[in-house]
Backbone as a printed PyTorch tensor [residue, N CA C, xyz], in Angstrom:
tensor([[[ 12.7420,  -3.7430, -11.9400],
         [ 11.8830,  -3.8770, -10.8080],
         [ 12.3820,  -4.4860,  -9.2750]],

        [[ 11.8760,  -3.7480,  -8.5400],
         [ 11.9940,  -3.9180,  -6.9780],
         [ 11.7430,  -5.4670,  -6.7160]],

        [[ 13.0380,  -6.2690,  -6.0620],
         [ 12.3440,  -7.5190,  -5.8380],
         [ 11.6600,  -7.2580,  -4.2920]],

        [[ 11.1060,  -8.4330,  -3.8850],
         [ 10.5720,  -8.4780,  -2.8780],
         [ 10.6280,  -9.8230,  -2.4000]],

        [[ 11.2750,  -9.8150,  -0.8490],
         [ 11.7160, -11.0540,  -0.4990],
         [ 13.2010, -11.4410,   0.0230]],

        [[ 13.3460, -12.0620,   0.8410],
         [ 14.7670, -13.0130,   1.6860],
         [ 14.6790, -13.1850,   2.9200]],

        [[ 15.5290, -13.1350,   3.6270],
         [ 15.4410, -13.4880,   4.8610],
         [ 14.7950, -12.9680,   5.6890]],

        [[ 14.1380, -13.5490,   6.8470],
         [ 12.7170, -12.9060,   7.5100],
         [ 13.2080, -13.4510,   9.1350]],

        [[ 12.8570, -12.0940,   9.2800],
         [ 12.9620, -11.6170,  10.7110],
         [ 11.7000, -11.8140,  11.4300]],

        [[ 11.4230, -13.2250,  12.6460],
         [ 10.0470, -13.2620,  12.8640],
         [ 10.5600, -12.4050,  14.6320]],

        [[  9.2360, -12.0690,  14.6410],
         [  8.6680, -10.8320,  16.0120],
         [  7.2720, -11.5770,  16.2850]],

        [[  7.3250, -12.7050,  17.0060],
         [  6.3190, -13.1160,  17.3270],
         [  5.2050, -12.5670,  18.3320]],

        [[  4.8050, -11.3280,  18.1980],
         [  4.4020, -10.2590,  19.2850],
         [  3.2130,  -9.1180,  18.5520]],

        [[  2.0550,  -9.2900,  19.2080],
         [  1.3540,  -8.0200,  18.3760],
         [  1.3840,  -6.9000,  19.1390]],

        [[  1.2750,  -5.8040,  18.2530],
         [  1.0650,  -4.2860,  19.1490],
         [  2.4590,  -3.8270,  19.0790]],

        [[  3.1980,  -4.4230,  18.2120],
         [  4.2410,  -3.5490,  18.0260],
         [  4.3210,  -2.3310,  17.5070]],

        [[  5.0110,  -1.4250,  18.3630],
         [  4.6670,   0.2690,  17.8220],
         [  5.8680,   0.9630,  17.5780]],

        [[  5.2990,   2.2340,  16.9370],
         [  6.2200,   2.7790,  16.1750],
         [  7.9530,   3.0710,  17.2180]],

        [[  7.1520,   3.6070,  18.3500],
         [  8.4290,   3.8370,  19.5880],
         [  9.6050,   2.8010,  19.1540]],

        [[  8.8810,   1.2750,  19.0570],
         [  9.9340,   0.2530,  19.3810],
         [ 10.5980,  -0.0100,  18.2110]],

        [[ 10.0220,   0.3780,  16.8530],
         [ 10.6320,   0.2330,  15.3020],
         [ 11.5110,   1.2460,  15.2480]],

        [[ 11.3950,   2.6460,  15.6130],
         [ 12.3890,   3.5550,  15.8560],
         [ 12.0870,   4.5680,  16.6300]],

        [[ 13.1590,   4.2260,  17.6840],
         [ 13.0710,   5.3330,  19.1170],
         [ 12.7960,   6.8300,  19.2390]],

        [[ 11.8020,   7.5570,  19.9290],
         [ 11.6730,   8.7700,  19.1210],
         [ 12.6870,  10.0050,  19.5930]],

        [[ 13.4140,   9.4480,  20.3450],
         [ 15.0470,  10.2420,  20.2080],
         [ 15.9820,  10.2140,  19.0900]],

        [[ 15.3840,   9.3950,  18.1210],
         [ 16.1030,   9.7170,  17.0440],
         [ 15.2810,  10.4860,  15.8320]],

        [[ 14.4860,  10.9830,  15.9010],
         [ 13.6220,  11.8780,  15.2330],
         [ 13.9250,  13.0960,  14.4480]],

        [[ 15.0400,  13.5290,  15.3350],
         [ 15.8070,  14.5590,  14.8400],
         [ 16.7300,  14.3140,  13.8700]],

        [[ 16.9620,  13.3530,  13.5360],
         [ 18.6750,  12.8400,  12.5510],
         [ 17.9780,  13.3650,  11.4650]],

        [[ 18.8790,  13.6780,  10.5420],
         [ 18.8430,  14.8620,   9.0730],
         [ 18.1630,  13.6970,   7.7620]],

        [[ 18.6060,  12.7450,   7.8760],
         [ 18.6370,  11.8510,   6.7680],
         [ 17.9660,  10.2880,   6.9700]],

        [[ 17.3080,  10.1020,   6.2450],
         [ 16.6090,   8.6230,   6.3900],
         [ 17.7770,   7.4890,   6.9050]],

        [[ 19.1030,   7.8630,   6.1070],
         [ 20.2930,   6.8330,   6.0630],
         [ 20.8120,   7.0040,   8.0340]],

        [[ 20.5550,   8.3200,   8.2550],
         [ 21.4200,   7.7650,   9.7200],
         [ 20.3130,   7.3310,  10.6630]],

        [[ 19.0040,   7.0070,  10.4050],
         [ 18.2110,   6.0200,  11.2840],
         [ 18.6650,   4.6270,  11.1030]],

        [[ 19.3840,   4.3240,   9.9320],
         [ 19.8610,   2.9630,  10.3140],
         [ 20.4400,   1.9920,  11.2800]],

        [[ 21.1920,   2.4130,  12.1210],
         [ 21.5390,   1.9950,  13.2270],
         [ 20.4820,   1.7160,  14.0270]],

        [[ 19.5530,   2.3520,  14.4740],
         [ 18.2520,   2.4780,  15.4270],
         [ 17.2480,   1.1440,  15.4650]],

        [[ 17.4550,   0.8460,  14.3720],
         [ 16.4620,  -0.2240,  13.4920],
         [ 15.7920,  -1.0150,  14.9710]],

        [[ 14.4950,  -1.3960,  15.3700],
         [ 14.2130,  -2.0290,  16.5130],
         [ 15.0600,  -1.9950,  17.8100]],

        [[ 15.7360,  -0.8230,  17.8780],
         [ 16.8470,  -0.6260,  19.4110],
         [ 15.7380,  -0.5360,  20.6400]],

        [[ 14.7940,  -0.5110,  20.4230],
         [ 13.8560,  -0.5410,  21.7070],
         [ 12.9180,  -1.5340,  21.7660]],

        [[ 12.6440,  -2.5210,  21.0900],
         [ 11.7100,  -3.8350,  20.9980],
         [ 12.4350,  -4.5330,  22.0800]],

        [[ 11.5030,  -5.4000,  23.1270],
         [ 12.0110,  -5.9810,  23.6460],
         [ 11.0960,  -7.6280,  23.3460]],

        [[ 11.8830,  -8.2480,  22.8950],
         [ 11.1120, -10.2790,  22.7870],
         [ 12.2430, -10.9310,  23.7340]],

        [[ 11.7470, -11.7030,  24.1470],
         [ 13.1700, -12.8990,  24.6000],
         [ 13.8110, -13.4540,  23.2970]],

        [[ 15.2090, -13.4010,  23.4710],
         [ 15.8960, -13.8640,  22.6050],
         [ 16.2960, -12.6890,  21.4190]],

        [[ 15.6110, -11.6160,  21.4540],
         [ 15.4850, -10.4140,  20.0510],
         [ 17.0800,  -9.8770,  20.4400]],

        [[ 17.7740,  -9.7280,  19.3320],
         [ 18.7600,  -9.0000,  19.5060],
         [ 19.0020,  -7.4980,  18.0140]],

        [[ 18.6520,  -6.7280,  18.4260],
         [ 18.2440,  -5.3110,  17.1070],
         [ 19.9230,  -5.1310,  16.7500]],

        [[ 20.8530,  -6.0930,  16.9990],
         [ 22.3540,  -5.7500,  16.3920],
         [ 22.6340,  -7.0860,  15.6280]],

        [[ 21.6220,  -8.3510,  15.9780],
         [ 22.1970,  -9.3550,  15.6440],
         [ 22.0470,  -9.5430,  14.2360]],

        [[ 22.6700, -11.0510,  13.8710],
         [ 22.6400, -11.0370,  12.1240],
         [ 21.7350, -11.4280,  11.8350]],

        [[ 20.1830, -11.9420,  12.4210],
         [ 19.1740, -11.7880,  12.0110],
         [ 18.1520, -10.6780,  11.4660]],

        [[ 18.4540,  -9.7640,  12.6130],
         [ 18.3050,  -8.5170,  12.3750],
         [ 18.3740,  -7.5920,  11.1270]],

        [[ 19.6530,  -7.5460,  11.3650],
         [ 20.6880,  -7.0270,  10.1590],
         [ 20.5270,  -7.6460,   8.7060]],

        [[ 20.4730,  -8.7480,   8.6310],
         [ 20.4940,  -9.4800,   7.0620],
         [ 18.6260,  -9.6440,   6.6270]],

        [[ 17.7220,  -9.2900,   7.6380],
         [ 16.2480,  -9.4910,   7.3150],
         [ 15.8110,  -8.5720,   6.2460]],

        [[ 15.3120,  -9.5940,   5.4000],
         [ 14.4850,  -8.2050,   4.0880],
         [ 12.7710,  -8.4060,   4.0620]],

        [[ 12.2080,  -9.3240,   5.0730],
         [ 10.8290,  -9.2560,   5.5590],
         [ 10.9680,  -9.4470,   6.8870]],

        [[  9.8230,  -8.8780,   7.3410],
         [  9.5440,  -9.0710,   8.7360],
         [  8.3270,  -9.6990,   9.3460]],

        [[  8.1780, -10.9370,  10.1840],
         [  6.8260, -11.6060,  10.0330],
         [  6.0250, -11.2700,  11.6390]],

        [[  5.5320, -11.0210,  11.8430],
         [  4.6220, -10.1110,  13.1370],
         [  3.4060, -10.3140,  13.2780]],

        [[  2.6800, -10.1840,  14.1330],
         [  1.2560, -10.2470,  14.5070],
         [  0.3980,  -9.4680,  14.9970]],

        [[ -0.2950,  -9.2350,  14.9210],
         [ -1.6830,  -7.9600,  15.0840],
         [ -1.2490,  -6.3570,  15.3520]],

        [[ -2.0740,  -5.4950,  14.6860],
         [ -1.8310,  -4.2620,  15.1970],
         [ -0.4680,  -3.5790,  14.8740]],

        [[  0.4180,  -4.6900,  14.0910],
         [  1.9310,  -3.7120,  13.5740],
         [  1.7320,  -2.7170,  13.1580]],

        [[  2.8600,  -1.5160,  14.2010],
         [  3.2500,  -0.4190,  13.4840],
         [  2.1630,   0.9510,  13.8980]],

        [[  1.5900,   0.4230,  15.2540],
         [  0.5680,   1.0350,  15.8160],
         [  1.2480,   2.0770,  16.9220]],

        [[  0.9690,   3.0790,  17.5400],
         [  1.3750,   4.1000,  18.2260],
         [  1.4640,   5.5230,  17.5410]],

        [[  2.3980,   6.4610,  17.1980],
         [  2.3560,   7.8630,  16.3460],
         [  2.1940,   7.4770,  15.1140]],

        [[  2.3020,   8.0930,  14.4950],
         [  1.7900,   8.2490,  12.6160],
         [  3.1480,   8.9780,  12.1180]],

        [[  4.4180,   8.6370,  13.0280],
         [  5.4040,   8.8200,  11.9430],
         [  6.0060,   8.2280,  11.2650]],

        [[  6.0680,   8.7250,   9.8940],
         [  6.9340,   8.1700,   8.6520],
         [  8.3180,   7.3130,   8.8690]],

        [[  8.4830,   7.7420,   9.9470],
         [ 10.3660,   7.5840,  10.2590],
         [ 10.0820,   6.0470,  11.0440]],

        [[  9.2280,   5.2150,  10.8870],
         [  9.2360,   3.9040,  11.2680],
         [  9.1210,   2.8050,   9.6300]],

        [[  8.5250,   3.6730,   8.8150],
         [  9.2520,   2.6000,   7.3850],
         [ 10.0910,   3.3130,   6.7550]],

        [[ 10.6380,   4.2130,   7.4770],
         [ 12.0020,   4.7810,   6.9530],
         [ 13.0130,   3.9120,   7.5230]],

        [[ 12.8680,   3.6710,   8.2880],
         [ 13.5450,   2.8520,   8.7170],
         [ 14.0870,   1.6480,   8.3840]],

        [[ 12.5920,   0.8970,   7.7720],
         [ 12.8210,  -0.3850,   7.0670],
         [ 13.5280,   0.0670,   5.9090]],

        [[ 12.6410,   0.9310,   5.4160],
         [ 13.2460,   1.1050,   3.4720],
         [ 14.9360,   0.9450,   3.9980]],

        [[ 15.7090,   1.7570,   4.7840],
         [ 17.4400,   1.9720,   4.5370],
         [ 17.5120,   0.9710,   5.0080]],

        [[ 17.4490,  -0.1750,   5.7290],
         [ 17.7760,  -1.4350,   6.0530],
         [ 17.2050,  -2.3550,   5.3720]],

        [[ 16.8330,  -2.1570,   4.2650],
         [ 16.7290,  -3.3120,   3.4310],
         [ 15.3730,  -4.0790,   3.1960]],

        [[ 14.4480,  -3.7700,   4.7530],
         [ 13.4010,  -4.3520,   4.4630],
         [ 12.7570,  -3.7860,   3.2490]],

        [[ 11.4840,  -5.4040,   2.6710],
         [ 11.0280,  -4.8630,   1.5580],
         [  9.6620,  -5.5200,   1.9220]],

        [[  9.1520,  -5.9240,   3.1410],
         [  8.1620,  -6.1670,   3.3030],
         [  7.5020,  -6.5750,   4.6840]],

        [[  6.6140,  -6.0180,   5.5320],
         [  6.2690,  -6.6430,   6.6270],
         [  5.0860,  -7.3230,   6.5520]],

        [[  4.6540,  -8.6280,   7.1500],
         [  3.7470,  -9.4160,   7.0840],
         [  2.9880,  -9.6710,   8.9480]],

        [[  2.1040,  -9.1200,   8.2130],
         [  1.3110,  -9.3790,   9.9930],
         [  0.0580,  -9.3830,   9.8720]],

        [[ -0.9420,  -9.8740,  10.5730],
         [ -2.2830, -10.2330,  10.5490],
         [ -2.6760,  -9.0700,  10.2750]],

        [[ -2.6630,  -7.8780,  11.2310],
         [ -3.1380,  -6.3750,  10.7890],
         [ -2.1270,  -5.0690,  10.9640]],

        [[ -2.7390,  -4.1040,  10.4710],
         [ -1.1610,  -3.1610,  10.7350],
         [ -2.4090,  -1.6720,  11.5010]],

        [[ -1.6400,  -1.1210,  11.9010],
         [ -2.3940,   0.6740,  11.9590],
         [ -2.4950,   1.0930,  10.7020]],

        [[ -3.6830,   1.6660,  10.1740],
         [ -3.5430,   2.1260,   9.6910],
         [ -2.5110,   3.1960,   8.6900]],

        [[ -2.4580,   3.7930,   9.7960],
         [ -1.2360,   5.0200,   8.7630],
         [  0.2280,   4.2440,   8.3580]],

        [[  0.7160,   3.4410,   9.7910],
         [  1.5760,   2.7810,   9.1000],
         [  1.4790,   2.1820,   7.7220]],

        [[  0.5340,   1.6910,   7.9460],
         [  0.4680,   0.5060,   6.6640],
         [  0.2890,   1.5150,   5.4920]],

        [[ -0.5450,   2.2570,   5.0740],
         [ -0.1030,   3.1560,   3.9930],
         [  1.1920,   3.9960,   3.8720]],

        [[  1.6810,   4.2910,   5.2600],
         [  3.2930,   4.7950,   5.0770],
         [  4.0470,   3.5380,   4.4070]],

        [[  3.8810,   2.4760,   4.6760],
         [  4.8200,   1.4740,   3.8990],
         [  4.3120,   1.6830,   2.5820]],

        [[  3.1660,   1.4310,   2.0800],
         [  3.0020,   1.4720,   0.7440],
         [  3.6130,   2.6670,   0.0350]],

        [[  3.5180,   3.4980,   0.4910],
         [  4.0260,   5.2060,   0.0500],
         [  5.5660,   5.1790,   0.0490]],

        [[  6.1110,   4.3960,   0.7460],
         [  7.8830,   4.0740,   0.2430],
         [  8.0390,   3.1140,  -0.3830]],

        [[  7.0220,   2.3440,  -0.9190],
         [  7.4360,   1.2390,  -1.9930],
         [  7.4870,   0.0830,  -1.5340]],

        [[  6.9740,  -0.1480,  -0.2800],
         [  7.3540,  -1.4090,   0.4070],
         [  5.7990,  -2.1600,   0.7970]],

        [[  5.8390,  -3.5810,   1.1180],
         [  4.7090,  -4.2500,   1.2730],
         [  4.4250,  -4.1130,   2.4060]],

        [[  3.1860,  -4.0980,   2.5080],
         [  2.5910,  -4.2960,   3.8200],
         [  1.3990,  -5.8100,   3.9250]],

        [[  1.9300,  -7.0600,   4.0590],
         [  0.4510,  -7.9640,   3.3630],
         [ -0.0790,  -8.1470,   4.8540]],

        [[ -1.0870,  -8.0750,   4.9200],
         [ -1.9080,  -8.7460,   5.9800],
         [ -2.5610, -10.3340,   5.2770]],

        [[ -1.8730, -11.1190,   6.4270],
         [ -2.4870, -12.8540,   6.3020],
         [ -3.5780, -13.1430,   7.6820]],

        [[ -4.4750, -14.2440,   7.2940],
         [ -4.7840, -14.6210,   8.4080],
         [ -4.1300, -14.8410,   9.5970]],

        [[ -4.2670, -15.1730,  10.9630],
         [ -3.4770, -15.6980,  11.7040],
         [ -3.3030, -17.0190,  11.6530]],

        [[ -4.2920, -18.2030,  10.9890],
         [ -3.9630, -19.7720,  10.5970],
         [ -2.4220, -19.3000,   9.5810]],

        [[ -2.8550, -19.0350,   8.8520],
         [ -1.3580, -18.6040,   7.5800],
         [ -0.1200, -18.2780,   8.7300]],

        [[ -0.1140, -16.9430,   9.2810],
         [  0.4700, -16.8560,   9.9780],
         [  1.4360, -18.0840,  11.1070]],

        [[  0.9710, -18.4010,  12.1090],
         [  0.8190, -19.5740,  12.7230],
         [  1.6920, -20.6170,  11.6300]],

        [[  1.2230, -20.8850,  10.5750],
         [  2.1520, -21.8600,   9.2550],
         [  3.5380, -20.9440,   9.1940]],

        [[  3.9640, -19.7350,   9.2380],
         [  4.7520, -19.4680,   8.6170],
         [  5.9780, -19.1710,  10.1650]],

        [[  5.1960, -18.9250,  11.1030],
         [  5.8640, -18.7640,  12.5030],
         [  6.6170, -20.1310,  12.6550]],

        [[  5.7330, -20.9140,  12.1700],
         [  6.3400, -22.6870,  12.3420],
         [  8.1840, -22.5910,  11.5670]],

        [[  8.6990, -21.7720,  11.4300],
         [  9.6610, -21.6440,  10.2100],
         [ 10.6310, -21.1900,  11.0730]],

        [[ 10.1740, -20.3360,  12.4010],
         [ 10.6970, -19.0640,  12.8680],
         [ 11.9370, -20.1980,  13.3590]],

        [[ 12.6760, -21.1240,  13.8330],
         [ 13.7260, -22.0350,  14.5470],
         [ 14.9210, -22.2500,  13.1140]],

        [[ 14.4740, -22.1470,  11.7490],
         [ 15.0520, -22.5510,  10.6750],
         [ 15.7980, -21.3090,  10.3460]],

        [[ 17.4600, -21.8290,  10.0770],
         [ 18.2030, -20.6940,  10.1510],
         [ 18.3470, -20.2770,   8.3970]],

        [[ 17.7560, -21.2060,   7.4300],
         [ 17.6150, -20.5670,   6.3390],
         [ 16.3010, -20.0230,   5.8830]],

        [[ 15.5070, -19.8080,   6.6600],
         [ 13.9230, -19.7460,   6.3700],
         [ 13.6430, -17.8540,   5.5630]],

        [[ 13.0940, -18.3120,   4.5660],
         [ 13.0180, -16.7400,   3.6220],
         [ 11.9570, -17.2120,   2.8970]],

        [[ 11.3170, -15.7550,   2.3490],
         [ 10.2370, -15.9640,   1.3110],
         [ 10.4450, -15.5460,   0.1940]],

        [[  9.7420, -15.3830,  -0.9840],
         [  9.9740, -14.9380,  -2.1370],
         [  8.1570, -13.8790,  -2.0700]],

        [[  8.5090, -12.8580,  -3.0240],
         [  7.0750, -12.3030,  -2.6320],
         [  7.0300, -11.5010,  -3.8640]],

        [[  5.7840, -12.1460,  -4.5510],
         [  5.3930, -11.6230,  -5.7580],
         [  3.8780, -10.5500,  -5.9470]],

        [[  4.4200,  -9.2630,  -5.8400],
         [  3.7510,  -8.4450,  -5.6050],
         [  2.3670,  -8.6110,  -6.7710]],

        [[  2.8860,  -8.6950,  -8.0600],
         [  1.9240,  -9.0300,  -9.1710],
         [  1.0200,  -9.8520,  -9.1960]],

        [[  1.3320, -10.5630,  -8.7290],
         [  0.6960, -12.1120,  -8.5570],
         [ -0.1500, -12.4110,  -7.2960]],

        [[  0.5280, -11.3570,  -6.5400],
         [ -0.1650, -11.6330,  -4.9070],
         [ -0.2460, -12.4310,  -4.2520]],

        [[  0.7830, -13.3940,  -4.1070],
         [  1.5140, -14.6740,  -3.4820],
         [  2.8710, -14.2500,  -3.0300]],

        [[  2.8230, -15.1660,  -1.5790],
         [  4.3260, -15.1100,  -1.0790],
         [  4.6360, -17.1290,  -0.7630]],

        [[  5.9570, -17.1770,  -1.3480],
         [  6.2440, -18.6910,  -0.7290],
         [  7.5260, -18.6050,   0.2110]],

        [[  7.2090, -19.4110,   1.1490],
         [  7.9770, -19.3360,   2.2770],
         [  9.0000, -20.5580,   2.6480]],

        [[ 10.0230, -20.8240,   2.2400],
         [ 10.7950, -21.7210,   2.4450],
         [ 11.6670, -21.7510,   3.7170]],

        [[ 12.5960, -22.7950,   3.9100],
         [ 12.7370, -22.9490,   5.2930],
         [ 12.6580, -24.6170,   6.1110]],

        [[ 13.6800, -25.3850,   6.4160],
         [ 14.0070, -26.2710,   7.0920],
         [ 13.3160, -27.7920,   5.8520]],

        [[ 13.8170, -27.1920,   4.7890],
         [ 13.6590, -28.2330,   3.7790],
         [ 11.9590, -28.4050,   3.0540]],

        [[ 11.4030, -27.6020,   3.7890],
         [  9.5740, -27.5350,   3.5470],
         [  9.7310, -25.8640,   2.5580]],

        [[  8.3100, -26.4240,   1.7840],
         [  8.0750, -25.0640,   1.1890],
         [  6.2910, -24.9900,   1.4970]],

        [[  6.0710, -23.3060,   1.3590],
         [  4.7420, -23.1410,   1.5140],
         [  4.3190, -22.0230,   0.9840]],

        [[  3.4490, -22.1160,  -0.3320],
         [  2.4560, -20.7610,  -0.4940],
         [  1.3750, -20.0740,  -0.2300]],

        [[  1.1850, -19.3560,  -0.5210],
         [ -0.1780, -18.2100,   0.5160],
         [ -0.2200, -17.0790,  -0.3710]],

        [[ -1.5770, -17.2170,  -0.0790],
         [ -2.2250, -15.7740,  -1.4580],
         [ -2.7200, -14.6810,  -0.3250]],

        [[ -2.4690, -13.5350,  -1.2680],
         [ -2.7870, -11.9140,  -0.1700],
         [ -3.6600, -11.4060,  -1.0050]],

        [[ -4.4340, -10.3560,  -0.3720],
         [ -5.1370,  -9.2870,  -0.8950],
         [ -3.8730,  -8.2960,  -0.7200]],

        [[ -4.0760,  -7.0220,  -1.8130],
         [ -4.0750,  -5.7300,  -1.5830],
         [ -4.4580,  -5.1990,  -2.8160]],

        [[ -4.7360,  -4.0640,  -2.6110],
         [ -5.7610,  -3.0200,  -3.5060],
         [ -4.9590,  -2.2570,  -4.8740]],

        [[ -5.7490,  -2.5580,  -5.6520],
         [ -4.9440,  -2.1640,  -6.8720],
         [ -4.2460,  -0.8340,  -6.7610]],

        [[ -4.7980,   0.1240,  -6.0640],
         [ -3.8240,   1.6550,  -5.8470],
         [ -2.7070,   1.5530,  -4.7600]],

        [[ -2.8510,   0.5940,  -4.3840],
         [ -1.7580,   0.0350,  -2.8430],
         [ -0.7310,  -0.4580,  -4.0670]],

        [[ -1.3860,  -1.5900,  -4.6360],
         [ -0.6550,  -2.2580,  -5.4720],
         [  0.3060,  -1.6780,  -6.2230]],

        [[ -0.3620,  -0.5560,  -7.2710],
         [  0.3540,   0.3910,  -8.2310],
         [  1.6240,   0.7800,  -7.7100]],

        [[  1.4890,   1.7490,  -6.0550],
         [  2.1800,   2.3450,  -5.4120],
         [  3.6060,   1.5410,  -4.9800]],

        [[  3.1480,   0.0330,  -4.4950],
         [  4.6720,  -0.5290,  -4.2700],
         [  5.3390,  -0.5860,  -5.5880]],

        [[  4.5600,  -1.3070,  -6.9840],
         [  5.2980,  -1.9510,  -8.1930],
         [  5.7500,  -0.5460,  -8.3770]],

        [[  5.2150,   0.4160,  -8.5080],
         [  6.2620,   2.0720,  -8.8360],
         [  7.3850,   2.5500,  -8.2180]],

        [[  7.5540,   1.6870,  -6.7750],
         [  8.3570,   2.0180,  -6.1730],
         [  8.4840,   3.0750,  -5.1080]],

        [[  6.8220,   3.4810,  -4.8070],
         [  6.2850,   4.7980,  -3.6030],
         [  5.5120,   5.5780,  -4.4040]],

        [[  5.1230,   6.4920,  -3.6980],
         [  4.2080,   7.9080,  -3.7300],
         [  5.0690,   8.2930,  -4.6540]],

        [[  6.1660,   9.1160,  -4.4220],
         [  6.7830,   9.6110,  -5.6160],
         [  7.1370,   9.3080,  -6.6670]],

        [[  7.6610,   7.7470,  -6.5060],
         [  7.3570,   7.6570,  -7.9890],
         [  6.4040,   7.0810,  -8.9330]],

        [[  5.4960,   7.0440,  -8.2130],
         [  4.0320,   6.4390,  -8.8050],
         [  3.9700,   8.1200,  -9.2390]],

        [[  3.7360,   9.0980,  -8.3780],
         [  3.3640,  10.3730,  -9.0840],
         [  4.3400,  11.2320, -10.1030]],

        [[  5.3580,  10.4970, -10.3510],
         [  6.2820,  11.1220, -11.4000],
         [  5.7820,  10.5460, -12.6350]],

        [[  5.7260,   9.0370, -13.1010],
         [  5.1680,   8.0750, -13.6300],
         [  3.5340,   8.3970, -14.2300]],

        [[  2.8970,   9.0010, -13.5170],
         [  1.6080,   9.4300, -14.0260],
         [  1.3710,  10.9520, -14.1250]],

        [[  1.6040,  11.3100, -13.4470],
         [  1.2720,  13.2310, -13.4440],
         [  2.6990,  13.6790, -14.3740]]])
């Protein structure tokens, strides 16, 4: 079974769009793997380096509201998938991006702003990490010698997609 969680990449901004996740100029690449080096290439945030170790080692992305807005391309979740990102956590998601995450077997977890604020307090912790239990719908944040647990909601169908490894694997198991 797929493990969810690991080092966290903190992107403290709302409205991160699909062009910032994977620039449109790379949409002609032939395979998902070809997208890998361009993850978050056009994202502009103070101190953010798309080629830096925090980005390259991340397994979870933490952001603010309306994550994945913009065009409805599947390439945005794909670039996360090939870079080992297992979950994106935000206050809200663009509807199509959120469903594309589940369809690819990754978690798109919505948390209230107050919970996000607590997790963002770990942004400067070099050891900030998360473990996510999709089945139990809980996540655990560690960093700076502290630990905190949160619960989240996910529909039974979306949970089944994630647990199966995505839509194709779910369909293979069910049909």
